C-alpha positions in Angstrom: 1.7 -4.3 30.0 -2.1 -3.8 29.7 -3.9 -5.7 26.9 -7.4 -4.6 27.8 -9.2 -2.3 25.3 -9.0 1.2 26.7 -12.3 2.4 28.2 -12.8 5.3 25.8 -12.4 2.9 22.8 -14.8 0.4 24.3 -17.3 3.2 24.8 -16.9 4.1 21.1 -17.6 0.5 20.1 -20.8 0.5 22.2 -21.8 3.8 20.6 -21.2 2.5 17.1 -23.2 -0.7 17.8 -26.2 1.4 19.0 -25.9 3.6 15.9 -25.9 0.6 13.6 -28.9 -0.8 15.3 -30.8 2.4 15.3 -29.9 4.0 11.9 -28.0 1.6 9.6 -29.6 -1.8 10.0 -33.1 -0.4 9.1 -31.6 1.3 6.1 -30.0 -1.9 5.0 -33.2 -3.8 5.4 -34.9 -1.5 3.0 -32.2 -2.2 0.4 -31.4 -5.8 1.0 -30.8 -6.6 -2.7 -27.4 -5.0 -2.3 -26.4 -7.5 0.4 -28.0 -10.8 -0.2 -27.4 -13.2 -3.1 -28.2 -10.5 -5.6 -25.5 -8.2 -4.3 -23.0 -8.3 -7.2 -25.7 -7.8 -9.8 -27.5 -5.1 -7.9 -24.3 -3.2 -7.4 -23.0 -3.4 -10.9 -24.1 -1.5 -14.0 -23.0 -4.2 -16.5 -24.1 -2.1 -19.5 -22.0 0.9 -18.4 -18.6 -0.9 -18.4 -19.1 -2.6 -15.1 -19.2 0.6 -13.0 -21.1 0.8 -9.7 -24.8 1.5 -10.2 -25.9 5.0 -9.2 -28.4 3.5 -6.8 -25.7 1.6 -4.9 -23.5 4.7 -4.6 -26.5 6.8 -3.5 -27.1 4.3 -0.7 -23.5 4.4 0.4 -23.7 8.2 0.3 -26.7 8.2 2.6 -24.9 5.9 5.0 -22.0 8.3 5.1 -24.3 11.3 5.6 -25.9 9.7 8.6 -22.6 8.5 10.0 -21.2 12.0 9.6 -24.2 13.7 11.2 -23.8 11.3 14.2 -20.2 12.2 14.6 -18.7 8.8 13.5 -17.5 9.2 9.9 -14.6 11.5 10.7 -13.5 9.9 14.0 -9.9 9.2 12.8 -9.4 12.7 11.4 -7.9 15.7 13.4 -10.4 17.9 15.3 -9.6 20.7 12.9 -11.4 18.7 10.2 -14.4 17.8 12.4 -12.8 14.6 13.6 -12.0 13.3 17.0 -8.2 12.7 16.7 -8.9 9.0 16.8 -5.6 7.1 17.3 -4.3 4.4 15.0 -4.9 1.9 17.8 -8.6 3.0 18.1 -9.0 2.8 14.3 -7.6 -0.7 14.2 -9.8 -1.9 17.0 -12.9 -0.2 15.5 -12.2 -1.5 11.9 -11.8 -5.0 13.2 -14.9 -4.8 15.3 -17.0 -3.6 12.4 -15.6 -6.3 10.0 -16.3 -9.0 12.5 -20.0 -8.2 12.2 -20.0 -9.5 8.7 -21.2 -8.1 5.4 -23.4 -5.0 5.8 -24.0 -1.4 5.0 -22.1 -0.4 8.2 -18.8 -1.6 6.7 -18.5 -2.7 3.1 -14.9 -2.6 2.2 -15.5 -3.4 -1.5 -16.0 0.4 -1.7 -13.7 1.3 1.2 -17.0 2.3 2.8 -17.6 2.4 6.5 -19.5 4.4 9.2 -16.0 5.2 10.5 -14.2 6.5 7.4 -10.7 5.8 6.3 -9.3 9.0 4.7 -5.7 8.4 3.6 -6.0 11.1 0.9 -7.0 13.6 3.5 -4.0 12.8 5.6 -1.8 13.1 2.5 -3.3 16.5 1.8 -2.8 17.6 5.4 0.9 16.6 5.4 1.9 17.6 1.8 -0.6 20.0 0.4 0.1 23.7 -0.1 -2.1 26.2 1.7 -4.1 26.8 -1.5 -4.5 23.0 -2.1 -5.7 22.5 1.5 -8.2 25.3 1.2 -9.6 23.8 -2.0 -9.5 20.1 -1.4 -9.6 19.1 2.3 -13.3 19.6 3.1 -14.3 18.4 -0.4 -12.3 15.1 0.0 -14.3 14.4 3.2 -17.7 15.4 1.9 -17.3 14.0 -1.6 -17.3 17.2 -3.7 -13.6 16.5 -4.5 -13.3 12.9 -5.5 -9.6 12.1 -6.1 -8.4 9.0 -7.8 -5.0 7.3 -7.2 -2.9 6.7 -10.3 0.4 4.9 -9.6 0.3 1.5 -11.3 1.0 1.3 -15.1 0.5 -1.4 -17.7 4.1 -2.6 -17.4 4.8 -1.5 -13.8 3.0 -2.3 -10.6 5.1 -2.9 -7.5 8.2 -1.6 -9.3 7.0 1.9 -8.9 10.5 3.5 -9.3 10.4 2.4 -13.0 7.4 4.5 -14.1 7.2 5.2 -17.8 4.7 8.1 -17.4 6.8 11.2 -17.8 6.1 14.9 -17.0 8.2 17.6 -18.5 8.4 21.3 -17.7 6.7 23.6 -20.2 6.5 27.3 -19.5 4.9 27.8 -16.1 3.6 24.2 -16.0 4.0 20.6 -17.0 3.1 18.3 -19.8 2.3 14.7 -18.9 2.4 11.7 -21.1 1.8 8.1 -20.2 -0.7 5.4 -19.1 -2.1 4.2 -15.8 -3.7 0.9 -15.0 -6.1 -0.1 -12.2 -6.4 3.7 -11.5 -8.8 3.5 -8.6 -11.9 5.7 -8.3 -12.0 6.9 -11.9 -15.7 6.0 -12.4 -16.6 9.3 -10.7 -13.3 11.1 -9.8 -13.0 14.8 -10.8 -9.2 14.8 -9.9 -6.6 12.1 -10.2 -3.3 11.8 -8.4 -0.9 11.0 -11.2 2.6 9.9 -10.4 5.1 10.6 -13.1 8.9 10.7 -13.5 10.2 14.3 -13.8 13.9 13.6 -13.4 16.4 10.9 -12.6 16.8 7.4 -14.0 14.7 4.3 -14.0 14.9 2.5 -10.6 15.6 5.7 -8.6 13.2 6.6 -5.9 14.0 10.3 -6.4 12.7 12.1 -9.4 9.0 10.9 -9.3 6.4 13.7 -8.8 2.7 13.6 -7.9 0.3 15.8 -9.8 -3.4 16.6 -9.0 -4.9 16.4 -12.5 -8.5 17.4 -13.2 -10.0 14.5 -15.1 -11.7 16.8 -17.6 -8.3 18.1 -18.7 -7.8 17.8 -22.5 -5.8 14.7 -23.3 -6.9 12.8 -20.1 -8.8 9.7 -21.2 -10.6 7.1 -19.1 -10.4 4.2 -21.6 -12.3 1.5 -19.8 -12.8 -0.3 -16.5 -11.1 -3.6 -15.8 -13.7 -6.2 -14.9 -12.2 -7.8 -11.8 -12.8 -10.9 -9.5 -15.0 -8.7 -7.4 -17.5 -6.4 -9.2 -18.4 -3.6 -9.7 -15.2 -2.1 -10.8 -13.8 1.4 -10.4 -10.3 0.4 -11.7 -9.7 2.2 -14.9 -7.2 2.2 -17.7 -6.2 5.8 -18.2 -4.2 7.4 -21.0 -2.6 10.8 -20.7 -1.6 12.4 -24.0 0.0 15.9 -23.8 -1.9 16.7 -20.6 -1.0 20.2 -19.5 -1.2 21.2 -15.9 0.1 24.3 -14.1 2.8 24.4 -11.4 0.0 24.6 -8.8 -1.0 21.0 -9.7 2.2 19.6 -8.1 1.3 17.7 -5.0 4.1 17.6 -2.4 7.7 18.2 -3.5 8.9 17.9 -7.0 10.8 14.6 -7.3 9.6 13.4 -3.9 6.3 11.9 -4.9 6.9 8.4 -3.5 6.8 9.9 0.0 3.1 10.6 -0.7 2.6 7.0 -2.0 4.2 5.6 1.2 1.9 7.7 3.4 -1.1 6.5 1.5 -0.1 2.8 1.8 0.9 3.0 5.4 -2.4 4.6 6.4 -4.3 2.0 4.4 -2.3 -1.2 5.2 -2.7 -1.2 9.0 -6.5 -0.6 8.7 -6.8 -3.2 6.0 -5.0 -5.6 8.3 -7.4 -4.9 11.1 -10.4 -5.4 8.8 -8.9 -8.7 7.6 -8.6 -10.0 11.2 -12.2 -9.0 11.8 -13.5 -10.6 8.6 -11.5 -13.7 9.4 -13.0 -13.9 12.8 -16.5 -13.5 11.3 -15.8 -16.5 9.0 -14.6 -18.6 11.9 -17.5 -17.7 14.2 -20.0 -18.6 11.6 -18.2 -21.9 10.8 -18.2 -22.8 14.5 -21.9 -22.0 14.9 -22.7 -24.0 11.8 -20.5 -27.0 12.9 -22.4 -27.1 16.2 -25.8 -27.1 14.5 -25.2 -29.3 11.5 -25.8 -33.0 12.1 -24.0 -35.5 9.9 -23.9 -39.3 10.3 -26.0 -38.9 13.5 -23.7 -36.4 15.3 -22.7 -32.7 15.2 -20.3 -31.8 12.5 -17.8 -30.3 14.9 -17.1 -33.8 16.4 -14.9 -34.5 13.4 -11.3 -33.6 13.9 -11.1 -32.7 10.2 -13.4 -29.8 11.1 -11.9 -28.9 14.5 -8.3 -28.8 13.6 -8.3 -26.3 10.7 -10.6 -24.0 12.6 -8.4 -24.2 15.7 -5.3 -23.3 13.6 -7.1 -20.4 12.0 -8.3 -19.2 15.5 -4.7 -19.3 16.7 -3.6 -17.3 13.7 -6.3 -14.7 14.4 -5.1 -14.3 17.9 -1.5 -13.8 16.8 -2.2 -11.4 14.0 -4.7 -9.4 16.1 -2.0 -8.9 18.7 0.6 -7.7 16.1 -1.9 -5.3 14.5 -2.8 -3.7 17.9 0.9 -3.4 18.9 1.9 -1.9 15.5 -1.0 0.5 15.6 0.0 1.5 19.1 3.6 2.1 17.9 2.3 4.1 14.9 0.8 6.5 17.4 4.2 7.0 19.0 6.5 7.6 16.1 7.1 8.1 12.4 5.3 5.6 10.2 8.6 4.6 8.5 9.9 3.5 11.9 7.6 0.5 11.9 7.3 0.0 8.1 8.3 -3.6 8.5 5.7 -4.3 11.2 3.0 -2.7 9.0 4.0 -5.0 6.2 3.9 -8.0 8.5 0.4 -7.1 9.7 -0.9 -6.6 6.2 0.4 -9.6 4.3 -0.4 -12.0 7.2 -3.9 -10.6 7.7 -4.7 -10.7 4.0 -3.7 -14.4 3.8 -5.6 -15.1 7.0 -8.9 -13.8 5.9 -8.6 -15.6 2.5 -7.8 -18.8 4.3 -10.7 -18.3 6.8 -13.2 -17.5 4.0 -12.1 -20.6 2.1 -12.4 -22.8 5.1 -15.8 -21.4 5.9 -16.9 -22.3 2.4 -15.6 -25.9 3.0 -17.2 -26.2 6.4 -20.6 -25.1 5.1 -20.3 -27.5 2.2 -22.5 -26.9 -0.8 -24.5 -24.0 0.8 -21.1 -22.4 1.6 -20.3 -22.3 -2.1 -23.5 -20.4 -3.0 -23.9 -16.6 -3.0 -26.7 -16.9 -0.5 -23.9 -16.9 2.2 -21.3 -14.2 2.3 -18.1 -16.2 2.3 -17.5 -16.0 -1.5 -17.9 -12.2 -1.4 -15.5 -11.9 1.5 -12.9 -14.1 -0.3 -13.3 -12.2 -3.6 -12.9 -8.8 -1.9 -10.0 -9.6 0.3 -8.1 -11.6 -2.3 -7.3 -8.3 -4.0 -5.3 -7.1 -1.0 -2.8 -9.8 -1.5 -1.8 -7.9 -4.7 -2.9 -4.2 -4.4 -0.9 -1.5 -2.6 2.1 -3.7 -2.4 1.8 -7.5 -3.1 2.6 -9.8 -0.3 5.9 -10.6 -1.9 6.8 -6.9 -1.8 5.7 -6.7 1.8 7.9 -9.7 2.7 10.8 -8.1 0.8 10.3 -4.9 2.9 10.5 -7.0 6.1 13.6 -8.7 4.9 15.1 -5.3 3.8 14.7 -4.0 7.4 16.1 -7.3 8.8 19.3 -7.0 6.6 19.7 -3.3 6.7 18.8 -2.3 3.2 15.7 -0.3 4.1 17.4 1.3 7.0 20.3 2.4 4.7 17.8 3.9 2.2 
């Protein structure tokens, strides 16, 4: 077994570091209000429902444009889409590496924004879209002309996605959709929304749920408001669908098999979120170690106290263990179907999400009063990553999936 980072991936890391230094760091320096203690206010249009400010999104767009021109943004996509067929292992290593650099324009996961893009929607379209849908959506989902939201969660249903109350019924040569969605991501600027609705079957059955690509300007489609969250700005909308009519061509994937798309989305996201969590945790630890060496208390360096050493040593041990599992799972994803390692993906995700929250909290404690301020990035890291212990499958759901594989339930399904 060889645990060294493959030479081609290390070369990519070096290339990315040089690109950040040359292109991204100067751009960030010109817009530092989005990254220093003013970041939450500078990014949020409080008077427009808490949505992201247009200036902030324009800066992210310029970052993506430069990353795309340099050949980095599409790294993980197939070559047919202008990518480099980047493997899951490469993406995990890269995303960890970028997160370990700390808060910056190169990798700001509050907006799922990075110089190396994560495109789960594109992968879904590649696997499940019709030829006509691929022709219309694929390039636009990469360049931003087709901005597609993700509408699975409902006011009364989150992780229990097989109990959706949103219904779609056949009507002529199309469908009529009625229901509500909550925390519908991306709806501050989406022109399409993936709406998951029950089209047949009974509550609790995985079969019978269908995904629809719904234009957000369709009559009856209403973005009611944005939920103000722990980490602002917000793109998480409350959505109402009242007699929304769509044609048969709006069906995304197979009728009644929509949860297969949702699983693809979450598996693509979860392993990369886990890698980013490890990287952000390592950043918090590295900064805490540096500070503990420099800070003098009672006449000696802060690190001399075992109350400082021991928690950091335990978190460093956790980092090493989770990093190893993330790399192994990503490597396995490159060699088989994603459902073959669904339990390992869940293990990576929930442990990494816990780890980065614990590391950010510990960094705040080690840094004392200054750690509690917004002049350091730890509160932002904590607030951002805390969401991932809930979204796209809460950690309890992830643990249940692990147990399900252990005891045969998931395998039987």
